[in-house]
Every structure is written in C-alpha cells, then in structure tokens.
C-alpha positions, 0 to 999 in steps of 0.5 A: 785135750791137752792143756799147755801153759807157756810158762811150763812148756817143753820141746817134747810137749810141742813136738807131739803136735807140731812138725817144727822146722828150724831153719837156724841163724842166718841173715834173712831179708826180714833182718836187712830191709833197706827200703825201711827208713828211720825218720829224724823223730825216731832217730832222736827217740832211739839215741835218748833210749841208748843214752840211758843204757850205755852207762848202765850195767844192764846185767845187773838190773832186775827185769821190770827195770830192763823191760821199762827202760829198754824193752817197751820203749821200742815196742812203743816207738814201733807203733803204726795206725791200728798196730799198738804194743802192749804188755802183760797180754793173756792168750789162749788157742785151741788147736785139734788136740791140745790148747795153749794158754798164758800170759805174753810179756809183750805184743804188737798187734791189731787193736780195734776199739780198744782190744787187742784183736790180732798179735803180730809179734810176741815177745818173752822177757827171758830170765837170766842165768844158765839155771833158767829155762830155755825161752825158745819153747815158750816162744814157739808156743806164744807164736802158735797162739798168735797164729790161731788167733790170726787164723780166726781172724782171716781164715788164711791157712799160711800164717806168718808170726814174728816173735823175739826173746830178750835177755837183759837188753839183748834181743832175739828174732824169729819168723814163723811160717804156720800152716794146717792150723786146723789140721792134725799136720800143723807145721811150724818153719822158723827163721832165727836171727842173731843177737842184737845188744840194744845199747850198741845196735837200737837202730838195728833192732828198730829197723826190724820191729819197724819192718814187722809192723809195716808188713801188716799195714 
C-alpha cells in the first residue's frame, strides 16, 4: 500500500491510480446560479470584508493574515444548518492501492455532535511565487480524500466534491465528479472556474460558496 501525503503529492503520483479528466476553465452553471440570493445581512458582511481589503496590499501580507482577514470569514459566512467551516482539518482515505493523508487548510462540511463528518468543499491556501509548488495536485488529493469519506457515509458510486485554492485574496474553484472509489479504475472529472479577486468581487465568490452549501442541504 502506497501512502501519499497531500503536501508532497505530484501529478505522476495521482495518475498511477486515478484517471484524471480535466475539462478546463469555463463558465460552468455551478459558477453562476441566479436562483441563489444574498440577503441584507450577508451583503453588509461582504461589504465589511471588502472594506478591510481594498486599502491593503494583500500580496505583501503573510498567509496567516490573509487567511484571517479574507479567506476564513467567507467560509464562516457560508455556513448553513449543520454545514460548518473548519480550519486545519486532518483527513485520511484508503483507496484500493493507495492511502491519502494530510491536513486541509479549510473545509466546509457536515458536522455532527461537534465533529466534522463529511467535507463538501476543501480549500488549499497556496504559497506565493513561481518557486512554490503547483497547488492543483494537492487540491486534487484532498478532493479525493473528501470523496472517499462521503462514499463511506452514503455509499453512492458518484461523489461530487468542490475545492478551491487561494493565493493571497484570489480564489479559484473546482468541481470534481469521482467514480469507482472502490475499484482499480477510479475516475475523476474536473471542471475549473476562472480566478476571482476577493477585494474586487467578494459577492461573486460568496455566491459560489453559498451555492455549494445549498446543494448539500
């Protein structure tokens, strides 16, 4: 059994075991669901977050400051019912021929009795600069781990999991459909959004986050 760690995983590691089908960047329906509304309380909260970002150079802030000021507040605002935002979440999954494990920077998921049970959205806070690793493969691994936990919970062969990586206050979202979790032919189909800058379009980012959560209600 090969053990793969989120923070060290590569594309070649994943492609040994998973058929990855990347659909590319497009305006997918899940990025613009007009039926999802933003109420006055949410609007005021978004304006407050934006006002705290507009006059700061977010690319000069360290990751912890950006996380506290920009990223986690939007995850908190997206909570609905038993779906809650968590930070620094350890995840582990055991597929047929490989294991995945590591710590996820941020999660939106179903919580029961104070414990995170099934993650629906996982977030990677990526390091900045060309010398740093591509965050996509770490995100793919975390999505696969989340899919496994949801499969263990409901037994459905098709699992739809969302992910995002952030660089400073820029967000990029993914939607992944995973099939064949308990087989040697696990398939992962991925759709990717464009990049969204929080200081300029917090409503758009929140709209996507809220849509992801409402799909699980």
